[in-house]
C-alpha angles and dihedrals in degrees: 000000000000122000090209120108120201124199122183114231106173149323118221133161093355096309120113116203133195140164122244119203131177101064105078112197095344113097111242119235104232128177125194120196137184117193089345092305117118115242105223100187100087129126127199117198124184118224103199096186093055094033095229140105124241114220117203119189120188106214107239116234092238089062091061104085143117115295128017120329123186129197114198120215115204139179099244093207096057099019087231119148109242099173150332142223118222123198121189121187147141143054093293088068095057091050091051092050092048092049091049091049091051091052092048091050091050092050092047091051090050091050092048091052092047092048093049091048090050091050092051093048096048099047 
């Protein structure tokens, strides 16, 4: 198990940032992958006053696509997953949410009818 702790801080202008703790002065060996391909555009910066490392990952263009895309962040020394970046985009997403809402409405209507029937029968 990895001793590294990763905390997301922000994503802005296509760059995801997080804070890595648990290494002190020694630079952590971090690997970011998307669909089993290594993302090479990462930067680690040491903040001595706060005693942590800032990880910056530029989101690769091939990771921006319809559906759900996940980038995995691993400790390269232990091969343990320490975090992930999830991107959700596209028309498919809106259809999925609408379909899920329709199912939830139908289930709620069914529960309301059953509850009303139960109340009538028990009074």
